[in-house]
FINUGU-994186 format. One line per 5 residues: number of its first residue (from 1); their letters; for each residue x, z, y of N, C-alpha, C, CB. Coordinates in nm, 3 decimals, always signed. Atoms other than C-alpha are relative to their C-alpha. Glycine has a CB too. Example, Ala and Ser with C-alpha at 12.3 -4.5 7.8 and 13.67 -1.06 7.14 Angstrom:
<pts>
1) AS) +0.089/+0.000/-0.119/+1.230/+0.780/-0.450/+0.090/+0.000/+0.120/-0.099/+0.125/+0.003 ~ -0.082/-0.006/-0.119/+1.367/+0.714/-0.106/-0.077/+0.073/+0.109/+0.041/-0.142/+0.046
</pts>
This chain:
<pts>
1) GFLHY) -0.092/+0.087/-0.065/-0.408/+2.568/+0.354/-0.051/-0.143/+0.000/+0.134/+0.008/-0.066 ~ +0.033/+0.141/-0.011/-0.418/+2.201/+0.432/+0.096/-0.083/-0.083/+0.003/-0.045/+0.146 ~ -0.080/+0.085/+0.088/-0.290/+1.922/+0.212/+0.005/-0.141/+0.057/-0.057/+0.000/-0.143 ~ -0.020/+0.137/-0.045/-0.144/+1.592/+0.331/+0.083/-0.073/-0.106/+0.070/-0.005/+0.141 ~ -0.076/+0.076/+0.098/-0.029/+1.327/+0.085/-0.024/-0.150/+0.018/-0.038/+0.043/-0.142
6) VVTDC) +0.004/+0.146/-0.010/+0.037/+0.953/+0.057/+0.001/-0.057/-0.141/+0.120/-0.054/+0.083 ~ +0.004/+0.068/+0.128/-0.051/+0.730/-0.237/+0.039/-0.146/+0.023/-0.143/+0.010/-0.066 ~ -0.047/+0.138/-0.007/+0.142/+0.403/-0.275/-0.032/-0.066/-0.133/+0.154/-0.007/+0.032 ~ +0.051/+0.063/+0.121/+0.005/+0.152/-0.523/+0.028/-0.150/+0.002/-0.149/+0.026/-0.015 ~ -0.012/+0.145/+0.020/+0.081/-0.196/-0.656/-0.098/-0.039/-0.110/+0.148/-0.042/-0.037
11) EFNSS) +0.096/+0.050/+0.099/-0.212/-0.362/-0.831/+0.032/-0.147/-0.025/-0.150/+0.019/+0.048 ~ -0.041/+0.136/+0.032/-0.141/-0.683/-1.017/-0.068/-0.051/-0.125/+0.151/-0.008/-0.017 ~ +0.051/+0.069/+0.118/-0.275/-0.938/-1.266/+0.110/-0.077/-0.071/-0.114/-0.095/+0.039 ~ -0.117/+0.069/+0.056/+0.059/-1.112/-1.320/+0.120/+0.037/+0.087/-0.021/-0.157/-0.007 ~ -0.120/-0.030/-0.079/+0.413/-1.099/-1.187/+0.019/-0.097/+0.116/+0.122/-0.001/-0.089
16) KLNDI) -0.006/+0.092/-0.114/+0.339/-1.373/-0.931/-0.038/+0.075/+0.128/-0.095/-0.122/-0.022 ~ +0.020/-0.069/-0.126/+0.349/-1.259/-0.569/-0.145/-0.007/+0.049/+0.092/-0.057/+0.105 ~ +0.138/+0.016/-0.045/+0.000/-1.395/-0.495/-0.098/+0.088/-0.078/-0.042/-0.145/-0.014 ~ +0.088/-0.083/+0.083/-0.148/-1.177/-0.774/+0.027/+0.149/+0.017/+0.016/-0.038/-0.145 ~ -0.037/-0.139/-0.024/-0.010/-0.852/-0.630/-0.062/+0.049/+0.130/+0.155/+0.016/+0.003
21) EYTES) +0.047/-0.064/-0.123/-0.172/-0.617/-0.379/+0.071/+0.133/+0.016/-0.154/+0.020/-0.001 ~ -0.067/-0.126/-0.034/+0.025/-0.338/-0.213/-0.091/+0.081/+0.091/+0.138/-0.025/+0.069 ~ +0.077/-0.088/-0.087/-0.166/-0.042/-0.069/+0.077/+0.130/+0.021/-0.140/+0.029/-0.060 ~ -0.058/-0.130/-0.034/-0.050/+0.274/+0.104/-0.110/+0.078/+0.071/+0.130/-0.014/+0.089 ~ +0.110/-0.078/-0.054/-0.319/+0.537/+0.165/+0.047/+0.140/+0.038/-0.115/+0.009/-0.102
26) YYYDK) -0.034/-0.132/-0.050/-0.282/+0.855/+0.370/-0.123/+0.089/-0.007/+0.055/-0.008/+0.146 ~ +0.110/-0.094/+0.019/-0.499/+1.155/+0.284/+0.029/+0.132/+0.069/-0.025/+0.024/-0.149 ~ -0.009/-0.134/-0.056/-0.568/+1.484/+0.455/-0.119/+0.078/-0.055/+0.000/-0.002/+0.158 ~ +0.104/-0.081/+0.066/-0.762/+1.748/+0.260/-0.097/-0.086/-0.081/-0.077/+0.079/+0.105 ~ +0.074/+0.086/+0.092/-0.880/+1.492/+0.001/-0.080/-0.111/+0.068/-0.092/+0.083/-0.082
31) LEIIR) +0.071/+0.102/-0.075/-1.015/+1.262/+0.274/+0.098/-0.109/+0.043/-0.073/+0.061/+0.123 ~ -0.088/+0.110/-0.041/-0.856/+0.920/+0.318/-0.020/-0.025/+0.149/-0.029/-0.130/-0.083 ~ +0.011/+0.017/-0.145/-0.777/+0.885/+0.687/+0.047/-0.138/+0.047/+0.079/+0.107/+0.070 ~ -0.053/+0.131/-0.039/-0.583/+0.557/+0.700/+0.057/-0.070/-0.123/+0.109/+0.015/+0.111 ~ -0.054/+0.078/+0.113/-0.478/+0.275/+0.465/+0.061/-0.130/+0.051/-0.112/-0.030/-0.105
36) FSSSV) -0.055/+0.134/-0.018/-0.249/-0.024/+0.471/-0.025/-0.076/-0.129/+0.154/+0.004/+0.035 ~ +0.023/+0.086/+0.116/-0.347/-0.307/+0.238/+0.064/-0.135/+0.028/-0.152/-0.016/-0.031 ~ -0.064/+0.130/-0.021/-0.141/-0.622/+0.192/-0.102/-0.113/+0.004/+0.102/-0.027/-0.111 ~ +0.100/+0.106/-0.006/-0.458/-0.825/+0.141/-0.065/-0.007/+0.139/-0.108/+0.023/-0.107 ~ +0.052/-0.001/-0.137/-0.583/-0.719/+0.487/+0.114/-0.029/+0.098/-0.066/+0.137/+0.033
41) GKFVG) -0.118/+0.025/-0.083/-0.231/-0.724/+0.636/+0.018/+0.094/+0.117/-0.006/-0.137/+0.051 ~ -0.012/-0.096/-0.109/-0.279/-0.425/+0.864/-0.053/+0.136/-0.044/-0.075/-0.049/+0.126 ~ +0.053/-0.134/+0.025/-0.365/-0.055/+0.880/-0.146/+0.004/+0.042/+0.083/+0.107/+0.075 ~ +0.141/-0.019/-0.032/-0.733/+0.042/+0.876/-0.025/+0.151/-0.002/-0.094/-0.076/-0.101 ~ +0.031/-0.141/-0.009/-0.851/+0.385/+0.988/-0.142/+0.030/-0.047/+0.019/+0.049/+0.143
46) YTEVG) +0.132/-0.038/+0.053/-1.144/+0.569/+0.826/-0.057/+0.123/+0.067/+0.010/+0.025/-0.147 ~ +0.046/-0.115/-0.077/-1.169/+0.872/+1.056/+0.037/-0.027/+0.145/+0.063/+0.135/-0.052 ~ -0.033/+0.017/-0.142/-1.143/+0.915/+1.433/+0.152/-0.001/+0.021/-0.066/+0.112/+0.084 ~ -0.146/-0.007/-0.010/-0.778/+1.017/+1.402/+0.064/-0.120/-0.068/+0.052/+0.131/-0.062 ~ -0.054/+0.115/+0.073/-0.713/+0.741/+1.146/-0.013/-0.129/+0.078/-0.070/-0.014/-0.132
51) IKNAE) +0.022/+0.121/-0.079/-0.858/+0.472/+1.372/+0.102/-0.007/+0.114/-0.144/-0.004/+0.057 ~ -0.099/-0.003/-0.109/-0.634/+0.581/+1.662/+0.140/-0.028/-0.053/-0.003/+0.137/+0.071 ~ -0.132/+0.024/+0.058/-0.328/+0.588/+1.438/+0.015/-0.143/-0.051/+0.025/+0.098/-0.114 ~ -0.005/+0.139/+0.047/-0.414/+0.250/+1.283/+0.030/-0.095/+0.116/-0.133/-0.040/-0.069 ~ -0.025/+0.085/-0.117/-0.423/+0.094/+1.628/+0.146/+0.011/+0.045/-0.094/+0.040/+0.116
56) RLNNG) -0.140/-0.022/-0.039/-0.085/+0.248/+1.714/+0.096/-0.066/-0.099/+0.029/+0.151/+0.011 ~ -0.088/+0.055/+0.104/+0.074/+0.147/+1.381/-0.005/-0.153/-0.005/-0.038/+0.056/-0.136 ~ +0.013/+0.146/+0.003/-0.061/-0.209/+1.397/+0.069/-0.068/+0.118/-0.147/-0.037/+0.000 ~ -0.070/+0.055/-0.117/+0.108/-0.256/+1.737/+0.148/+0.034/+0.000/-0.065/+0.051/+0.127 ~ -0.140/-0.039/+0.007/+0.445/-0.124/+1.622/+0.071/-0.066/-0.118/+0.011/+0.150/-0.011
61) PEVIA) -0.079/+0.060/+0.109/+0.718/-0.211/+1.373/-0.045/+0.044/-0.139/+0.146/+0.034/+0.019 ~ +0.044/-0.051/+0.131/+0.547/-0.011/+1.095/-0.080/-0.103/-0.079/-0.084/+0.125/+0.019 ~ +0.083/+0.099/+0.071/+0.300/-0.289/+1.012/+0.087/-0.110/-0.060/-0.105/-0.060/+0.095 ~ -0.091/+0.104/+0.051/+0.583/-0.542/+0.970/+0.074/+0.053/-0.123/+0.100/-0.045/+0.109 ~ -0.071/-0.061/+0.113/+0.770/-0.302/+0.742/-0.090/+0.010/-0.123/+0.052/+0.139/+0.037
66) RRAQK) +0.093/-0.011/+0.113/+0.460/-0.247/+0.525/-0.030/-0.135/-0.061/-0.129/+0.067/+0.043 ~ +0.024/+0.135/+0.053/+0.396/-0.621/+0.492/+0.113/-0.043/-0.092/-0.015/-0.101/+0.115 ~ -0.115/+0.036/+0.083/+0.745/-0.658/+0.346/+0.003/+0.077/-0.131/+0.129/+0.025/+0.077 ~ -0.002/-0.082/+0.121/+0.679/-0.387/+0.084/-0.058/-0.072/-0.121/-0.077/+0.127/+0.024 ~ +0.059/+0.073/+0.112/+0.468/-0.620/-0.129/+0.108/-0.074/-0.078/-0.108/-0.100/+0.050
71) ESYCL) -0.106/+0.075/+0.066/+0.772/-0.833/-0.198/+0.116/+0.090/-0.042/+0.051/-0.110/+0.092 ~ -0.120/-0.078/+0.030/+1.052/-0.576/-0.182/-0.025/+0.113/-0.100/+0.057/+0.058/+0.127 ~ +0.029/-0.112/+0.090/+0.882/-0.288/-0.365/-0.078/-0.043/-0.124/-0.078/+0.107/+0.075 ~ +0.089/+0.034/+0.112/+0.604/-0.432/-0.579/+0.057/-0.108/-0.092/-0.134/-0.044/+0.052 ~ -0.039/+0.115/+0.081/+0.747/-0.764/-0.693/+0.106/+0.036/-0.103/+0.052/-0.111/+0.089
76) SNVGI) -0.105/-0.035/+0.096/+1.061/-0.618/-0.854/-0.051/+0.098/-0.105/+0.120/+0.060/+0.072 ~ +0.052/-0.097/+0.096/+0.876/-0.326/-1.015/-0.106/-0.059/-0.093/-0.058/+0.119/+0.074 ~ +0.102/+0.065/+0.083/+0.586/-0.538/-1.138/+0.067/-0.085/-0.108/-0.095/-0.087/+0.086 ~ -0.073/+0.081/+0.099/+0.831/-0.775/-1.308/+0.053/+0.085/-0.113/+0.115/-0.074/+0.067 ~ -0.050/-0.093/+0.102/+0.986/-0.481/-1.493/-0.116/+0.049/-0.087/+0.074/+0.121/+0.066
81) DVESA) +0.115/-0.052/+0.075/+0.643/-0.343/-1.592/-0.060/-0.107/-0.091/-0.108/+0.052/+0.097 ~ +0.058/+0.109/+0.081/+0.511/-0.681/-1.714/+0.091/-0.028/-0.119/-0.019/-0.129/+0.086 ~ -0.095/+0.027/+0.110/+0.827/-0.747/-1.919/-0.004/+0.111/-0.103/+0.143/-0.016/+0.055 ~ +0.004/-0.114/+0.090/+0.815/-0.399/-2.067/-0.128/-0.002/-0.084/+0.011/+0.131/+0.079 ~ +0.128/+0.004/+0.071/+0.447/-0.433/-2.161/-0.003/-0.113/-0.103/-0.116/-0.017/+0.099
86) LTKS) +0.002/+0.114/+0.092/+0.495/-0.775/-2.320/+0.090/+0.021/-0.119/+0.040/-0.126/+0.073 ~ -0.090/-0.021/+0.112/+0.786/-0.664/-2.535/-0.051/+0.107/-0.094/+0.138/+0.038/+0.051 ~ +0.053/-0.106/+0.084/+0.589/-0.367/-2.670/-0.131/-0.038/-0.067/-0.020/+0.124/+0.082 ~ +0.129/+0.037/+0.059/+0.270/-0.554/-2.759/+0.016/-0.090/-0.120/-0.087/-0.069/+0.103
</pts>
């Protein structure tokens, strides 16, 4: 069978918004086909299908929604993780 999955990630050095990167990667059979990165600010395709989809997604409302994820998803969760780590060390 075939396997499709999405990996969403927040990488951070501190709880400041500028130190956070949000990525969302789409995989098909262990091959990354497309990725959104907040540092790039758009979708980037890595396969023929991924490139076509990146172009479509970058011209639609999806790219705007992903740009907002850095603040709405990562910022609140990173703050919780940083506080939790500091209180346990």
